[in-house]
C-alpha positions as protocol buffer text, in pm:
chain_id: "A"
residue {
  index: 1
  type: UNK
  ca { x: -8030 y: 2163 z: 358 }
}
residue {
  index: 2
  type: UNK
  ca { x: -8188 y: 2474 z: 485 }
}
residue {
  index: 3
  type: UNK
  ca { x: -8077 y: 2811 z: 385 }
}
residue {
  index: 4
  type: UNK
  ca { x: -7888 y: 3012 z: 637 }
}
residue {
  index: 5
  type: UNK
  ca { x: -7735 y: 2723 z: 831 }
}
residue {
  index: 6
  type: UNK
  ca { x: -7365 y: 2693 z: 806 }
}
residue {
  index: 7
  type: UNK
  ca { x: -7195 y: 2357 z: 803 }
}
residue {
  index: 8
  type: UNK
  ca { x: -6884 y: 2313 z: 1016 }
}
residue {
  index: 9
  type: UNK
  ca { x: -6582 y: 2224 z: 812 }
}
residue {
  index: 10
  type: UNK
  ca { x: -6459 y: 1880 z: 901 }
}
residue {
  index: 11
  type: UNK
  ca { x: -6090 y: 1812 z: 856 }
}
residue {
  index: 12
  type: UNK
  ca { x: -5954 y: 2130 z: 1001 }
}
residue {
  index: 13
  type: UNK
  ca { x: -5678 y: 2015 z: 1232 }
}
residue {
  index: 14
  type: UNK
  ca { x: -5646 y: 2174 z: 1567 }
}
residue {
  index: 15
  type: UNK
  ca { x: -5341 y: 2076 z: 1771 }
}
residue {
  index: 16
  type: UNK
  ca { x: -5348 y: 2149 z: 2136 }
}
residue {
  index: 17
  type: UNK
  ca { x: -5048 y: 2286 z: 2321 }
}
residue {
  index: 18
  type: UNK
  ca { x: -5004 y: 1947 z: 2492 }
}
residue {
  index: 19
  type: UNK
  ca { x: -4983 y: 1765 z: 2160 }
}
residue {
  index: 20
  type: UNK
  ca { x: -4723 y: 2009 z: 2021 }
}
residue {
  index: 21
  type: UNK
  ca { x: -4522 y: 1984 z: 2343 }
}
residue {
  index: 22
  type: UNK
  ca { x: -4532 y: 1601 z: 2326 }
}
residue {
  index: 23
  type: UNK
  ca { x: -4405 y: 1598 z: 1967 }
}
residue {
  index: 24
  type: UNK
  ca { x: -4128 y: 1839 z: 2061 }
}
residue {
  index: 25
  type: UNK
  ca { x: -4024 y: 1617 z: 2353 }
}
residue {
  index: 26
  type: UNK
  ca { x: -4018 y: 1308 z: 2129 }
}
residue {
  index: 27
  type: UNK
  ca { x: -3788 y: 1488 z: 1884 }
}
residue {
  index: 28
  type: UNK
  ca { x: -3557 y: 1601 z: 2166 }
}
residue {
  index: 29
  type: UNK
  ca { x: -3539 y: 1250 z: 2317 }
}
residue {
  index: 30
  type: UNK
  ca { x: -3461 y: 1097 z: 1975 }
}
residue {
  index: 31
  type: UNK
  ca { x: -3183 y: 1350 z: 1918 }
}
residue {
  index: 32
  type: UNK
  ca { x: -3033 y: 1278 z: 2261 }
}
residue {
  index: 33
  type: UNK
  ca { x: -3050 y: 902 z: 2198 }
}
residue {
  index: 34
  type: UNK
  ca { x: -2876 y: 944 z: 1863 }
}
residue {
  index: 35
  type: UNK
  ca { x: -2606 y: 1160 z: 2027 }
}
residue {
  index: 36
  type: UNK
  ca { x: -2553 y: 899 z: 2301 }
}
residue {
  index: 37
  type: UNK
  ca { x: -2517 y: 618 z: 2046 }
}
residue {
  index: 38
  type: UNK
  ca { x: -2256 y: 818 z: 1852 }
}
residue {
  index: 39
  type: UNK
  ca { x: -2062 y: 886 z: 2175 }
}
residue {
  index: 40
  type: UNK
  ca { x: -2065 y: 516 z: 2270 }
}
residue {
  index: 41
  type: UNK
  ca { x: -1938 y: 416 z: 1925 }
}
residue {
  index: 42
  type: UNK
  ca { x: -1660 y: 677 z: 1939 }
}
residue {
  index: 43
  type: UNK
  ca { x: -1562 y: 556 z: 2285 }
}
residue {
  index: 44
  type: UNK
  ca { x: -1546 y: 202 z: 2149 }
}
residue {
  index: 45
  type: UNK
  ca { x: -1312 y: 317 z: 1868 }
}
residue {
  index: 46
  type: UNK
  ca { x: -1099 y: 512 z: 2118 }
}
residue {
  index: 47
  type: UNK
  ca { x: -1061 y: 201 z: 2335 }
}
residue {
  index: 48
  type: UNK
  ca { x: -973 y: -12 z: 2030 }
}
residue {
  index: 49
  type: UNK
  ca { x: -701 y: 235 z: 1923 }
}
residue {
  index: 50
  type: UNK
  ca { x: -551 y: 253 z: 2271 }
}
residue {
  index: 51
  type: UNK
  ca { x: -562 y: -125 z: 2320 }
}
residue {
  index: 52
  type: UNK
  ca { x: -387 y: -182 z: 1986 }
}
residue {
  index: 53
  type: UNK
  ca { x: -122 y: 79 z: 2070 }
}
residue {
  index: 54
  type: UNK
  ca { x: -61 y: -91 z: 2405 }
}
residue {
  index: 55
  type: UNK
  ca { x: -34 y: -438 z: 2245 }
}
residue {
  index: 56
  type: UNK
  ca { x: 206 y: -300 z: 1981 }
}
residue {
  index: 57
  type: UNK
  ca { x: 421 y: -130 z: 2248 }
}
residue {
  index: 58
  type: UNK
  ca { x: 420 y: -447 z: 2463 }
}
residue {
  index: 59
  type: UNK
  ca { x: 551 y: -654 z: 2170 }
}
residue {
  index: 60
  type: UNK
  ca { x: 821 y: -394 z: 2102 }
}
residue {
  index: 61
  type: UNK
  ca { x: 919 y: -393 z: 2471 }
}
residue {
  index: 62
  type: UNK
  ca { x: 934 y: -774 z: 2481 }
}
residue {
  index: 63
  type: UNK
  ca { x: 1168 y: -779 z: 2183 }
}
residue {
  index: 64
  type: UNK
  ca { x: 1373 y: -494 z: 2331 }
}
residue {
  index: 65
  type: UNK
  ca { x: 1428 y: -694 z: 2652 }
}
residue {
  index: 66
  type: UNK
  ca { x: 1531 y: -1017 z: 2477 }
}
residue {
  index: 67
  type: UNK
  ca { x: 1900 y: -1090 z: 2482 }
}
residue {
  index: 68
  type: UNK
  ca { x: 2086 y: -1244 z: 2196 }
}
residue {
  index: 69
  type: UNK
  ca { x: 2147 y: -1176 z: 1832 }
}
residue {
  index: 70
  type: UNK
  ca { x: 1913 y: -1105 z: 1544 }
}
residue {
  index: 71
  type: UNK
  ca { x: 1547 y: -1149 z: 1615 }
}
residue {
  index: 72
  type: UNK
  ca { x: 1239 y: -1117 z: 1389 }
}
residue {
  index: 73
  type: UNK
  ca { x: 873 y: -1135 z: 1484 }
}
residue {
  index: 74
  type: UNK
  ca { x: 552 y: -1085 z: 1289 }
}
residue {
  index: 75
  type: UNK
  ca { x: 280 y: -879 z: 1449 }
}
residue {
  index: 76
  type: UNK
  ca { x: -77 y: -797 z: 1354 }
}
residue {
  index: 77
  type: UNK
  ca { x: -273 y: -525 z: 1529 }
}
residue {
  index: 78
  type: UNK
  ca { x: -637 y: -423 z: 1489 }
}
residue {
  index: 79
  type: UNK
  ca { x: -726 y: -57 z: 1450 }
}
residue {
  index: 80
  type: UNK
  ca { x: -1057 y: 102 z: 1346 }
}
residue {
  index: 81
  type: UNK
  ca { x: -1124 y: 78 z: 973 }
}
residue {
  index: 82
  type: UNK
  ca { x: -1104 y: 455 z: 918 }
}
residue {
  index: 83
  type: UNK
  ca { x: -727 y: 451 z: 972 }
}
residue {
  index: 84
  type: UNK
  ca { x: -563 y: 402 z: 630 }
}
residue {
  index: 85
  type: UNK
  ca { x: -197 y: 427 z: 729 }
}
residue {
  index: 86
  type: UNK
  ca { x: 21 y: 411 z: 1036 }
}
residue {
  index: 87
  type: UNK
  ca { x: 322 y: 635 z: 981 }
}
residue {
  index: 88
  type: UNK
  ca { x: 654 y: 667 z: 1159 }
}
residue {
  index: 89
  type: UNK
  ca { x: 792 y: 1018 z: 1120 }
}
residue {
  index: 90
  type: UNK
  ca { x: 1118 y: 1161 z: 1247 }
}
residue {
  index: 91
  type: UNK
  ca { x: 1069 y: 1536 z: 1288 }
}
residue {
  index: 92
  type: UNK
  ca { x: 1406 y: 1554 z: 1468 }
}
residue {
  index: 93
  type: UNK
  ca { x: 1566 y: 1382 z: 1174 }
}
residue {
  index: 94
  type: UNK
  ca { x: 1940 y: 1355 z: 1200 }
}
residue {
  index: 95
  type: UNK
  ca { x: 1960 y: 1539 z: 1534 }
}
residue {
  index: 96
  type: UNK
  ca { x: 2034 y: 1233 z: 1746 }
}
residue {
  index: 97
  type: UNK
  ca { x: 2209 y: 1016 z: 1488 }
}
residue {
  index: 98
  type: UNK
  ca { x: 2414 y: 1279 z: 1306 }
}
residue {
  index: 99
  type: UNK
  ca { x: 2313 y: 1122 z: 973 }
}
residue {
  index: 100
  type: UNK
  ca { x: 2187 y: 1318 z: 678 }
}
residue {
  index: 101
  type: UNK
  ca { x: 1822 y: 1404 z: 691 }
}
residue {
  index: 102
  type: UNK
  ca { x: 1576 y: 1263 z: 438 }
}
residue {
  index: 103
  type: UNK
  ca { x: 1298 y: 1484 z: 564 }
}
residue {
  index: 104
  type: UNK
  ca { x: 984 y: 1466 z: 357 }
}
residue {
  index: 105
  type: UNK
  ca { x: 1108 y: 1195 z: 122 }
}
residue {
  index: 106
  type: UNK
  ca { x: 800 y: 984 z: 85 }
}
residue {
  index: 107
  type: UNK
  ca { x: 466 y: 1154 z: 115 }
}
residue {
  index: 108
  type: UNK
  ca { x: 523 y: 1525 z: 168 }
}
residue {
  index: 109
  type: UNK
  ca { x: 148 y: 1567 z: 222 }
}
residue {
  index: 110
  type: UNK
  ca { x: 152 y: 1326 z: 517 }
}
residue {
  index: 111
  type: UNK
  ca { x: 474 y: 1480 z: 648 }
}
residue {
  index: 112
  type: UNK
  ca { x: 332 y: 1833 z: 652 }
}
residue {
  index: 113
  type: UNK
  ca { x: -19 y: 1735 z: 767 }
}
residue {
  index: 114
  type: UNK
  ca { x: 98 y: 1527 z: 1061 }
}
residue {
  index: 115
  type: UNK
  ca { x: 344 y: 1799 z: 1164 }
}
residue {
  index: 116
  type: UNK
  ca { x: 53 y: 1971 z: 1339 }
}
residue {
  index: 117
  type: UNK
  ca { x: 34 y: 1676 z: 1579 }
}
residue {
  index: 118
  type: UNK
  ca { x: 404 y: 1644 z: 1655 }
}
residue {
  index: 119
  type: UNK
  ca { x: 522 y: 1751 z: 1993 }
}
residue {
  index: 120
  type: UNK
  ca { x: 690 y: 1583 z: 2285 }
}
residue {
  index: 121
  type: UNK
  ca { x: 868 y: 1304 z: 2101 }
}
residue {
  index: 122
  type: UNK
  ca { x: 574 y: 1155 z: 1914 }
}
residue {
  index: 123
  type: UNK
  ca { x: 693 y: 923 z: 1641 }
}
residue {
  index: 124
  type: UNK
  ca { x: 387 y: 721 z: 1533 }
}
residue {
  index: 125
  type: UNK
  ca { x: 98 y: 893 z: 1354 }
}
residue {
  index: 126
  type: UNK
  ca { x: -243 y: 784 z: 1229 }
}
residue {
  index: 127
  type: UNK
  ca { x: -345 y: 891 z: 879 }
}
residue {
  index: 128
  type: UNK
  ca { x: -577 y: 1042 z: 768 }
}
residue {
  index: 129
  type: UNK
  ca { x: -580 y: 1292 z: 1049 }
}
residue {
  index: 130
  type: UNK
  ca { x: -858 y: 1260 z: 1306 }
}
residue {
  index: 131
  type: UNK
  ca { x: -929 y: 902 z: 1192 }
}
residue {
  index: 132
  type: UNK
  ca { x: -821 y: 759 z: 1525 }
}
residue {
  index: 133
  type: UNK
  ca { x: -1080 y: 935 z: 1744 }
}
residue {
  index: 134
  type: UNK
  ca { x: -862 y: 1167 z: 1950 }
}
residue {
  index: 135
  type: UNK
  ca { x: -528 y: 986 z: 1932 }
}
residue {
  index: 136
  type: UNK
  ca { x: -352 y: 1147 z: 1637 }
}
residue {
  index: 137
  type: UNK
  ca { x: 4 y: 1065 z: 1744 }
}
residue {
  index: 138
  type: UNK
  ca { x: 185 y: 865 z: 2011 }
}
residue {
  index: 139
  type: UNK
  ca { x: 539 y: 803 z: 2129 }
}
residue {
  index: 140
  type: UNK
  ca { x: 653 y: 447 z: 2073 }
}
residue {
  index: 141
  type: UNK
  ca { x: 947 y: 365 z: 2301 }
}
residue {
  index: 142
  type: UNK
  ca { x: 1242 y: 139 z: 2222 }
}
residue {
  index: 143
  type: UNK
  ca { x: 1222 y: 175 z: 1844 }
}
residue {
  index: 144
  type: UNK
  ca { x: 1508 y: 269 z: 1615 }
}
residue {
  index: 145
  type: UNK
  ca { x: 1339 y: 563 z: 1443 }
}
residue {
  index: 146
  type: UNK
  ca { x: 1660 y: 661 z: 1260 }
}
residue {
  index: 147
  type: UNK
  ca { x: 1674 y: 319 z: 1095 }
}
residue {
  index: 148
  type: UNK
  ca { x: 1299 y: 302 z: 1027 }
}
residue {
  index: 149
  type: UNK
  ca { x: 1300 y: 640 z: 848 }
}
residue {
  index: 150
  type: UNK
  ca { x: 1647 y: 599 z: 695 }
}
residue {
  index: 151
  type: UNK
  ca { x: 1526 y: 592 z: 335 }
}
residue {
  index: 152
  type: UNK
  ca { x: 1169 y: 719 z: 365 }
}
residue {
  index: 153
  type: UNK
  ca { x: 1047 y: 982 z: 608 }
}
residue {
  index: 154
  type: UNK
  ca { x: 757 y: 943 z: 673 }
}
residue {
  index: 155
  type: UNK
  ca { x: 764 y: 564 z: 669 }
}
residue {
  index: 156
  type: UNK
  ca { x: 399 y: 461 z: 631 }
}
residue {
  index: 157
  type: UNK
  ca { x: 245 y: 117 z: 649 }
}
residue {
  index: 158
  type: UNK
  ca { x: -99 y: 64 z: 494 }
}
residue {
  index: 159
  type: UNK
  ca { x: -369 y: -103 z: 699 }
}
residue {
  index: 160
  type: UNK
  ca { x: -600 y: -358 z: 538 }
}
residue {
  index: 161
  type: UNK
  ca { x: -951 y: -350 z: 685 }
}
residue {
  index: 162
  type: UNK
  ca { x: -805 y: -193 z: 998 }
}
residue {
  index: 163
  type: UNK
  ca { x: -533 y: -458 z: 1036 }
}
residue {
  index: 164
  type: UNK
  ca { x: -171 y: -347 z: 1063 }
}
residue {
  index: 165
  type: UNK
  ca { x: 75 y: -622 z: 970 }
}
residue {
  index: 166
  type: UNK
  ca { x: 439 y: -556 z: 1059 }
}
residue {
  index: 167
  type: UNK
  ca { x: 769 y: -730 z: 1110 }
}
residue {
  index: 168
  type: UNK
  ca { x: 951 y: -635 z: 1428 }
}
residue {
  index: 169
  type: UNK
  ca { x: 1325 y: -673 z: 1387 }
}
residue {
  index: 170
  type: UNK
  ca { x: 1614 y: -637 z: 1626 }
}
residue {
  index: 171
  type: UNK
  ca { x: 1970 y: -672 z: 1503 }
}
residue {
  index: 172
  type: UNK
  ca { x: 2271 y: -783 z: 1700 }
}
residue {
  index: 173
  type: UNK
  ca { x: 2447 y: -498 z: 1875 }
}
residue {
  index: 174
  type: UNK
  ca { x: 2135 y: -286 z: 1917 }
}
residue {
  index: 175
  type: UNK
  ca { x: 1851 y: -321 z: 2163 }
}
residue {
  index: 176
  type: UNK
  ca { x: 1621 y: -93 z: 1962 }
}
residue {
  index: 177
  type: UNK
  ca { x: 1350 y: -246 z: 1745 }
}
residue {
  index: 178
  type: UNK
  ca { x: 1308 y: -176 z: 1373 }
}
residue {
  index: 179
  type: UNK
  ca { x: 954 y: -185 z: 1234 }
}
residue {
  index: 180
  type: UNK
  ca { x: 898 y: -290 z: 872 }
}
residue {
  index: 181
  type: UNK
  ca { x: 603 y: -373 z: 652 }
}
residue {
  index: 182
  type: UNK
  ca { x: 520 y: -743 z: 672 }
}
residue {
  index: 183
  type: UNK
  ca { x: 587 y: -931 z: 350 }
}
């Protein structure tokens, strides 16, 4: 090598503006795709929750309409796996029935936590909170909430892998349905 000549350094990386812009666009598109996938999955969970609620309410309504004496029916409903318990809570405890109130007997944590979601007659709650993708509480019609929460308020039923197994019961002299844990 001759003296005085400088050798260019090889390996120095020079990124053009176009290359940087392309990398930035790829990152943005990947983030948007990830966001869209999360939204689709949450929508799927939301639909599953609402479909199960509708099926549950339909079975209750069918039993409510039946004439005759005592009637029992087993029901199994599929909810997303994040829902650990389905709870029936009477926040108006004793108001309609005149019976003594057993408010909070059972899990006081669930009772106080789900109180934030009570409102216009809701009586069925999903625990833990926010596990049901936007449907924290619903009003189930034609159920005998006084009888369901007679000894335990809240009355919670554990789900197993997202499956809720219950016994729907209607006794002679009442058209309202009582919900119990399946044996």
